[in-house]
N, C-alpha and C positions, 0 to 999 in steps of 0.2 A: 743338796739344796733344791727346794721346790721351785718350779718355774713361776715367775711373776706374770700373772695373767689378768687382763681386764676384760670382763664380760661386756656385752653390748650395752647393758644398763649403765655401766661405769663410763661409757663414752657417748652418752645420749646427746651431748652438746653438738655432736657432728650434724645432727638433724634439726637444730634449733630453727633454721630458716624454713623448714617444712612444717614444724609443729607449732611454733610461736604464733599466737593470734588465731589459731584454728581450734575448732571444737573437736576434741580428741575422744575416741572410743578405745577402751583397753580390754584386751583378752589376756588374763593372767591367772596365776595360782600362787599358793603360799611358798612354792619352791623358787620363785623368782625374787632373788635378793641381789644387792650389790656387794662389794667387797667389805663393806662395813655392816653387813647383815640387815640393811634396811630393805623393806619390801618395795617391789617395783610400783605397786599401786600408790604407796605414799610418796615416793620420789616423783612420779609423774604428776600426781595431783598437786604437789607443791610447786612444780616447775611450769606446768601447762594448764590450759583450760580443759580439763577432763570433764565430760558431760555424762558419759555412760560407761558402765562396767559390764563385763561378760564373764560368767562363771562356766567352768567346764565340769570336772568330776568332783574335786575336793573343796571347792569354794575358792574365792580369790585370796583368802588368807589361810587356807588349809583348815577351815572350820567344820567341814562336813566329812562324813565317812563314805566309803564306796557303797554305791547303791542308794544313797540318800538323794532324792530328787526334789529340788526346790526351784520351781519355775521362775519365781521372781522374789526378790527381797531388797531391802535397803541396807547398804553398808553403813554401819553405825559411825565409824570414825570420820567418814567423808560425807555422809548423808546422800550419797549417789545411788541411783537405781542400778540393780544388778539383775541382768537377764541370764537365764540358763540357756546354753546352747549345747547341752548334753543331756538329752532325755529321749523318750521313746517317739518323739515327733520331730525334734529339731537337732541338727548337727552344725548349724551355722546361723548367724543373725538374719532375721527377716528384714525387709526394707523398712518396716515400721520401727523396728528396734534401732535402726541406724539413721532415723530422721534427723536427730540432733547431733549428727557426727559428720565432720568434714574429712577426717583422716583416722584410720584404724591403726592400733599398735598391738603387736603380739609379743609377749615375753613369758615363756614357760620352760622350765628345765626339761630336757629330753632324757631318755633312758638308753638310746642306742639300739633299740630292738623294734622289729617290725610290728609287734603286737601292741605297742604302746599307743593308746588311742589318740593322744595329743597330736600325733602326726596328721591324722585325718581331720581333726579339728582345724588344724592350720590349712590343710588343702581346701577344705570346704569354706573356710573363711576367705581364702584367696578367690574362690569362685564367686562368693557373695560380693566381695569388694569389686571384682571385675564387672559384675552385673550392675552394681550401683555406681560404678565409675568413681570409686573412692580409693585414694592411695592406701597402701598397706606398708607399715614399717615393722620389720622383724628384728628384735633385739637378740642377736645371736648369743649362744652359749656353747661351751665345749661339749663334745660328746663324752659322757663320763666313762665310757669303755674304749676310748680311742677311735681314731678315724682311719687307721691303716688297715686293720683286719676286717674282712668280710667273710661271712660263713652261712651255710644252710641252704634251705630250699628257696626258690624264687617264685613269687606269686605269678600265676598265669595271667595273660592279658585280660581275660574275661572275669577275673576275680575282683569284686568291689565290695569290701566289708570294712568295718571299723577296727579290725585286727589284721588286715592285710589288703593291700591294693598297690597300684602303680609299679607292678613288677619289681618289688623290693625284695632283698634278701633278708633272712631272719636277723642277722647282725648287719645293720645297714651301713655302718662306716660313714654316716653323714651327720652333720650338725643340723639344727632346725633351719638355719639360714640356707645351708646347702640343699636341704630337702626342698625348701620353697623354690629355690632356683631350678632344681631338677624337675619338679612338677610343672612349674611355669613354662620351662623350655620344652620338655618332652611331650607335654599334653596341651600346649598352646592355650593356657588358661587366659592369657591376656591381662593379668593383674599388673597394675602399676606398683611394682615391688621395689622396696628400698630396704637394704640390709645394713644394720650397724654391726660390723664384724668384731669378733674377738681380737684382742691384741696380745701377742706373746705366746700363743698356743701353737704347738706342732702336732701333726696328726698322730704321731707315735705316742703321745702323752695320754695317760689315763687321768681322770680328774684328780685323784688323790696324789698325783705327781705335780700338781699345781697348787698355788696358794689360794685358790677359789674355795670359799667355805662350803662344806658339804651340808646340804639340806636335802632330806629325803624327797624324791619326786613322787613317791607313793608310800603309804604306810607299810607296804610289804617290801620296800626297798630301803631299809634303814642305813645301809652302808655300802661301800664300793664292792665288796665281795658278792653280796646279794644281787647287786645290779648286774655284775658280769654273769653270774649264774643264770639270771633271769632270761638272758638272750637265748638260752637253750632249755632250761628247766621249766619254762612257762608251758611247755607241751603237756606237763603233768596236770595242768588245770583241766585238760580235756579228759582225764580219767576219773570217773565218778567215785571209784572205790579206793583211790590212793590220795592221801594227804601230801601236799607238796611243801610242807614246812610252815604253812600259814597257821597262826595260833601258837607259834613258838617264837623265840628270839632269833631263829635262824631260817627265815623263809627262803625257799629255793636251795638251801644247803642240805635239807633233809627231805626224804620221802619215806612214807611208811603206811602201814595198815595193821589192824589187829591180827590178820591172817598171814602177814608177810614173814618169811624166813630171811631176815636181813643178812645173815652170814652166807647163805647159799647164793643170794642175789649178788652180794658184793664180790664174792669170789669169782662168780661167772663173769661179771662185768670187768673185773680186774684182769682177767685172762686175755682181754683184747689188747692190753698193753698200750693204752692211749697215753700220749705225752702229758706230763705236768699235772697228773691227777692221781689221787688215791681214793678208792671206794672202801668205806669202812662200815661194818655192821654197827647198829646202834638201837637203842630203845628210847622212846619218848612218849609224852602224853600231851597232845595239842589242847590248848584252852579254848580254841575256836575253830571254825571251818570244818572240813571233813573229819570224821571220827573224833569230834570234840569230846574231851573227857575220857577217851579210851586209851589204854596202853597199846602203843603201836611198835611192832618190830619194823626195822627199816634200815636205810643206808644213809650215811653222811658223806658228802663230797668234800674232800680236802684238796685245795689247789696248792700244788707244790711248786709249780713254775708257771707264773701267769703268762709269760711270753710264749710258752709252748702250748698252753691250755686251749682247748677247743670246746667252747660251751655247748654248741649244738650237737656235735658228735658225742660228747660226754653224756649229754642227757638222753639221746636216742639209744646209745649203747646200754645205758641203765634200763631204759624201758624195754629194750630187747630182752635183757636178762630177766626182768620181772615176768614178761610174757612166757619165757621158756620155763621158769621155775613154777609159776602159778598161772597156767593158761586159762583155767576156769574162773579165775578171780577178777579178770579184767572186764570192767564194764565201761564202755565209752560214754562220755557225757553227751546228752542230747543237746543240740543247738538251742532248742526252745528253753533250756534251763541255763543257758550261758548268757551271752551278751544280749541286752534288751533293746539295742538299737537295731532297726531294720537294715538288712542288706539292700543295696540298690540292685538294679538289673544286672544279670550276669550269672556266673557260676553259683549254684546253690549247694548247701551243705546240710546234712542231717546230724553229723557228729562234730562236736566242737574241736576235737583234735584235728580233724580234716581241715577245718577252717584255720586253725593255728599253723598248720603245715602248708596250707595251700595245695594239698595233694590228698587224694583219697586212697592211694595204693598202700599206705602204711597200715592203716587200721584194718583194711581188708585182708591183710596178710600176704599180699602179693609181693611186697618189698620189705626188707628189714632196713636197719640204719644204713649199712654200707650200700645197699641197692638203691635206696631213696636218694642219698646224697650223690651217688654216681649218676643217677638219672637227671640230676639238676646241674651237673658240672658245666655244660655248655651255656646254660642260661645264666649261671653265676658269673662266668667269664664275660658274657655279654653285658650283664648288669654293671660289673666293675668298669667296663669300658664306657658305658653310658654315663655313670655318675662322675667319672673323671672330669668331664667337661664343665661340671658345675661346682667343683671343689674350690674353696676359698683359701685353703691353708696348705702349706708345704708339709 
């Protein structure tokens, strides 16, 4: 039987005293629904005096595709102004955008991975609210890939990008509300932060073990399996010559290229004996993204035991195998062709894979999967200890 869970939006009445009679600004997305599948934007507009809406990547109702930048528009169902805070100039509301707002509310479904940009939207929103002296309410949601397990590299202290910051691990093990507490506490943001916690969730639970309806947080994360794989397989976004399953019904479950010998790559990766996974050769033709319309040889990842499965190690082991079988075919994606939001001061990157990993030693060939993860073991332990202080759930 699935656990009965109430998301923050289902418990919004907890903060009626803070929100009633106030001018409310809302940062949200089409992934923010209650247990009856009503959008957060409609719920809050019916209940409170919402004056301004803020769009991030896919629109407040999921009406945009990735890369589509709409600086300003009017939401037809409500007639409210919608400002974009995800473009090549802005990552947070400006003071002018918040002129008609007394309190801000944030409600967006998280993916549980460091590269997911909404984390940094939230952090930048916290800074903007602190500067404007406006309270911020975070309506919390479950981490879809659980809150117990943490894995991968850890961002260095001087890394400040929209795919990695705040010394996070690749698999974060945090909910949005916990992340907000972590950033506010560890980095002294000074945000007047209010969390509406989830009820009924335990850290060990994946989202599909609860009765919370699944809504894709991104078009490339259509189901729970893709979401779990994304925590590791996103690193293939940094390889210009390999398709990572985009343009298929199995994003992040597949990798491939017209030149790839999927059988040889799968066999080599399988020899590592990683727990809970089977690498299988396959063929497919993506309808979009890299190698669109071309027949690709490749590898499909089958998760045999989710509890034992290690998404980051699984992905990097597979990339190790591709590098060994096809050393001359790997072309690292240039950062200028990746994320179009500028990095703030700090560590700079030329290769997008370096940015995703928070480490330049893998693409340079200095370290393989085992060496890279071993090099981050102490930092990973330190991260686990840091985040423990801000956890809200057992």
